[in-house]
N, C-alpha and C positions, 0 to 999 in steps of 0.2 A: 540640440537637445537640452531643455531646461531641467536641470537636476537639483533636487533639494535633499540634503541630508537631514532627516527628521528625528533620528534617534541613534543612541549608541549604548550597548550593554557593557557592564563591567566585566572584564575578562581577566583571568589569571594564567592563561596559557602562554608559554614562551614564544617569542617572535621567531626563534630558530627551531621550532618544534619539528622533530623528525619521526613522529609516530606515523606509521603507514596509512592510518585512517584519520589523521589530522593534518596532513601535509599533501603537497601535490594537488591532484584533483579533489581531494577531500579537505583542503584548507578551509576552515570555517570562517564565516563572517561575524562581525560584532556590530555592524552598522546597518541602519534601516534607511531606505531611500524611497523617494517619490519622484517619478518622472511622468509628466502629463502627456508628453508626446515623444515616442521613441523614433529614432532615426531608422529608416527603412531602406534596405537594399532589395530591389525588385519591386513587385507590386502587391499590395495587400488587397485581397478581394473585397468588394463592397458588401458581399453577403456573408462575410465572416463576422458574426455578431454574437458576442458572448465573452466568457471569462475562462481562461486556463489557470488552474490553481495547482501548485505543487508543494507538498510538505517535504521537509528536509531535516535530517538529524544534524544539529549544528551546535557543538559543545562550546562553552565559554570558560569552564573551570577545569583545573586539573582533577583527575579522578582520585578517589581515596587510595586506590592501589593500581588497578588496571582498567584501561579504557577499551570498550567495544563500540563500534559505530552505532549500534542500536541504543546507546545511552545518551546520545546528543540531545540537546534541547530542541524543541520544535520551532522551526522557522518556516513561514509560508511565503512563497513567491507567487505573485499574480500578474498576469498580462491580460488586459482587457482590449477587445477589438470592437470597433464600431465605425461604420462609414468610411472604411479604408484607412483608418488611423488606429494607433495603439498606445496604451499607457502601461506603466509598470509600478508595482509596489512590492516591498518585502517587509515583514514584521515578525518579531518573536511572538510566540503564543505565550500570553501571560498566565501560565499555569501557576497553581499554588507552589509547586516545587521550584519553578524558575524564579518566582518572586522571593521565596525564602532564601534561595542561594544567592540571589543578587544582594539581598540585605546582609547575608553572612559573609559574602565575598569568598565562598569556597563551596566544595561539594559536601552535601549533607547526607546523601543516600547512596547505597551500594549499587553498582552497575551489574549487568548480567554476568560478567566474568569475575565478580567479587562475591565473597561470602556475605549473605544478608546480615550477619552479625557484625560486619565491619561498618555498617551504617551508623552515623552519628545520631540520626533521628530514628526513633523506634516505629514511627508511623509510615505512611507511604502506601503505594498501590502495588500492582503486579500479582500474578497468580501465586507467586511464592512469598510475597510481602516484602516490605522495607525497601521498595524501589521508588525512585522518583517517577511520577507520571509525567513524562516529557511531552506527551501528546504529539509525538514526532513521526508517527508512522504513516497514517493514512489521512485522506481528506475526501469528503463528499459535500454536496450541496443538498440541503433538505429544509423544507419550509422556509425558503428564502434566505437561509444563512449557511455559511461554511461550517462544517462539523469536522473536527480533528480528533484522532484517537491514537491510543498507545498499543503497541503490539502484544503486550502481555496483560491486558485488561487494566482499565483505569476510567477516569472521567471521560465524557464527551464534551469537548470545549466548543463553544459556538463563537464564531467570528462574523463581523460585518463583512460581507464578501467584497464590498467596494473599497472600504478603507483598511480592512484587515485588523481593525481594532477588536480586541478580545471582549466579547460580551459577557462570558462567564461559563461555568460548568452547568451542564444540563441536569434538571430534575423534572419529574412529572408529578405535579401536585405535591412537591416536596419530597418525593421518593426517587431513589436510584438504586440499582442492584448493588448490594453490599460488596460483592466481589468485583464490581466494575464491569465494563463492557470491552470486548476485544476490538482491535482494529478490524477492518474489512466489514464494516456495516455496509449494507446494500440498499441502494435507492432504486425503486422500480419507477421508471419514468411514466409508465402507463397509469399507475395508481397514485403516485406521490408518496407511497409508503416507504419507510426505512425499516429494514429487517436487521436484527442483530443477534449475537450470541455472546455468552460470557462463561467463564470456567474458573475453577479454583481448586483448593485443597479439601473442601468440605462436600460431603454428599448433598445432593445428587451429582455434583461435579460439573454439570453442564446445564445451561438454560438457553432458551430461545425466546425472542420477543418481537413485537411489531409496534411501530409508532406510525400513526396515520399522517396524512398530508398537512394536518394542522398542528403537528407536534404533540399529539395526545397518545399516551401509552394505551393501546387497545387490546393487547394480547401478551401474555407472559407465561411460559410453561417450563417445568423441568424436563430434561432429557437424561434420565438416569444412566450412569456409567458404573462399571465395577470399581473404579478408582480414578485418581487424577490423570487426566490426559492433557495433551498440548495441541489442540486444534488451532489453526492459524487463519483459515478462510472458510467461507461458506458459499453456496450458490442457490439460485431459485429458478423456478419455472413460473408460468402463470398460475399454477395450482399448488405447487409444493416448494418446500425448502429442503436442501440437502446439507446435513451436518456430518461430521466425521469423527472417528476415533482411530488414529493410526498407531501402529505398534512401536513407534519411537516416542518414548516418554521417560520420565524420571525413573531411575533405578529404585525400585520399591524398598529394597533392604536399606539403601543409604538414605532414602527419604525418611524412613522411620528414625534415623539418627540426626535428622535435620540437615542433611546434605543433598544438594540438588545437582545430580549428574545424569546426563542423558544415557539411555541404553536402548538398544534395539531388541525387542522381545519376540519370542517365537509365537507370533500371533498373526492372523490375517488383518488386513485393513478392513474397517467396518464403516459403513455409511448409513446414516439415518435419513430416510425419506419421510417427510411429515407434511400433511396438508398445511397450508400457510396459516390457518387458524386452528390447527389441530393440537391435541394434548397427548398425554402419555400413552393412552390407549390406542392412539392412531399411528404411532411410530412403527415403521417397517424397517428392519435392519437387514442390510445386505453385506456379504463378505466378498473380498477381492484380494488380489495378490498383495503381499506386504510391501509397503513403501512409505514415503512421507510426501506430502504435497504442501508447498507454501501457498500457491495461488491457483485458483480455478479461473477459467475464462468465461464460461457460460453454461447454462443447462436449459433443456427444453423437453417437451413431451413428444414422443413419436409412437403413436398407437398405444400399446400396452406398456411401453417402456418410458422410463425417465432417463434421458441421456445427459451425461455430465462430461465436460472436458476440462482439462487442467494439465499441470506439469508434474508428471511422475518422476520420482528420483530413483535412478538405478543404484545410487550410492547414498542413501540417507545419512550414513555415518562414513564420511570419506576415509579411505585407507591412509595410514601414516606414511606409506611410501609414496603417496601421491602429493603430499603437502610438505613444503619446506618447513624445517623446524621452527623458524622464526614467525611463521604464519599459521602455526597449528591452532592458535587461539581463535583464528578466523576461518576455520575449516568449513563452516556451514554457510559460507557466503558465495563462493565462486561457482558459477554454473557448471563448469567443466569438472570440478571436484565432486559435486553432487550428481552430475550427469542428468540434468533435467531435460525431459523430453515431453513434447505435447502428446497427450494420451486421451483416450475416450473410454468411459465406462457406460454400460447399458444395464439398467436395473429393471427387470421385468416384474411389474406389479401383479401379474396373474400367476406366474410360475414361481416367483421368488428367486429366480436365477440371475446371476451376474455374468455378463460377457465384457471383455475389455480388449483393447488393442492400442499399440503405439501408432500414432499418426505421423510422427517424424523421428528421424534418427539423430538429427543435429540438436545441439543444446541451446534452447531458448527459454525465456521466462518472461514474467511481467506482461502477460498478454491482455489486451483490451479489445472488446467488441464495440461496435456502434451501439450506443445506449438505447436506441430505439428498438434494438433486437435483443436486449437483455431479457432472459426468460423465454425467448422464442428461438426457433431454428435460425441459425446464422451460417454465413459462408466464410467470413473473413475474421482472422485474428491478427491484430497488430502487436507484435512482441519485440523483445529486445534480445540482441546477441551479447555475449559477455567476453570481456578480455580474459584470456586464460589466467587462472590463478588469482583473480581480483574480483571484487564486488564493484564492477564498472561496466557500463553498457557502451560497447564500441560500434553499435549500429542497430538498425531496425529491420524487421522482416514482416512481410505480409504473408501469412499462411492462408492459402485457399484450401479449406478443409473439405470442400466438395470435390475439387479436381486434383488435389494432392500436389499442387505446385506452389512455389514460393517466389517472392520478389524481394530483393534486398536493397537497403540503403547502407552502404559502408562508409563510415566516417573516417576522416584522415587520422593518422596516428596521433595519439595524444588528445583527441577530442572525444568527449563522452556525453551521452544524452540521458534523458530520464523517460519514465513511462509517458506514453502519449495521451493526449486528449483527442477524442474523435468528435469533430464538429460537422454535423450534417449541413450540406449546402441548402440554400433557400429553394424550396420546391422539390427537394430530392425525392426520387422514386426508387433508386437503387441503393443497396446497402453500402457500396463504396463510393457513392456520390457525396463525398465529404472531404473535409480537410483534416490533416493531422497537425497537432501542435506539440512541440517539445522544447525543452531548454537544454543548452549545451554548455560544457565546461571545456575550454581550450587552454591546456596548461602551457604549451609552448609560446602562445601569443598572449597569454595572461588576459583572457577575455571570455565573456559569455554572450551567447546570442539566444534569441527565440527563433526557432525555425518553423515555417509553415509549409506543409507539403500537400500535394494532391493525393488523397487516399487511394485513388485508382492507379497511381503511377509513382510510387515512392522512389523507384530507381532513378527517376529523372532529377531527383534532388529538390532542394527548396525552391518554392516559387517566391518566397520572401524571407529575408533575414532581418531581425530586429536587434539592434545593439543594446545590451543592458549596461547599466552604469558602472558595474564592477564585475570581476570574475566571481562567480558564485560556486559554492561547494557542490560537488556531485550529489545527486539525490535520486529518489525512487518514485514513490507513488504520487499520482496526479489525478485530476478530474477535469471535465469540461462541463460548463453550465451555460446554456443558451441565455441570451439577454432576457428573454421572456420569463425566465425562472427567477430573476433577480429584482427585488423591489427597488424602485428608484433608478432603474436602468434607463439610459437614453435621455 
């Protein structure tokens, strides 16, 4: 394995750091690597052709007061596959915030668990303001470039998907939503469109937009709400988008005093079903049981109904007796604390009624479907299982939502994976005729690997393992891009 160290960030974190989300499996990297050919254990399929990209919260500086893992700087890991061979890159996203803090040698903005008034810099992004836009949450590929985003609204940074060099922040004819754009933009493989939403503290509080396959903004509309809300994800069908307003949002009385504290309000969950190029007059609102949802898996049309699936939280605000005192600050992270369960909502466009049901009782999250089925009826969801009490993925599960059965890949103790990429096989005719790709962090053996699995038989374990040049920090969101979607591929 020919390894090149190509960059190193200035860091001020201690070598003996014992913070629970900056040590162990969450130990961050400050080096950037380039490996043109990875060592392979097993056999890489010749028809695995494309790029797996994963975004990672990766801090380099001590926080102003308290660190939360959502505060870390964005680092993208990429594994490219072509002709039975594979290569690896990792790069920091050169956001405006990362660059400024590298120059200053310290943190300049407040994290999510710190008061915005503690920020040294008065500018910044985020729905509450004065936060560093780390662009460290999500990643998609759109119009031939990798696009990263921040969980509480910010810029959309574009990267060269082959080198991971930061191209810069997105604008459309010099314009960008002043409140920023949330993580979990959606790319429809069938049309090439990127769908997005944004939210903030000013009326109308929520917006929705469409960017076409050539990266032109072609639609943007308000989705009025009665006050600030905290949506985190969206979904789409071939004809509609589904946005949301859940009853967990900032305490309005404290917000009036400039304090940002979550509260569960005595309200239903509300879903906005909108034609993909619709406006305010086209919005249909549906009510459902109160909960909070971080991530949806897919949506589709079934007769008169729009069907939505995602991970319902039985405990959106975990109980104090369920969380250890020293982990209370991180209570919205562990799947077992929030009791996340795969769930289905049906919104009848004729009657206006909502029906819903739990699809599973076990706690899973971060579910992905084959991208060719996004917006259409699907059968399989590839999700993660969580280590109790931690924001760590200790295995994968294939949910068959038609037959109601599951198949598991259970990782060894101390080994954690990330959200999968689903790579359809050449000439695939079935939904699960695909490969799964994920990155692992093995704490005991101080190493990381890229695993390739058969999507139809994940319990059989990896068909190939690829050794990475260093142990990487645990991470979450990822995406798969076929080589045909990447300029200059091959």
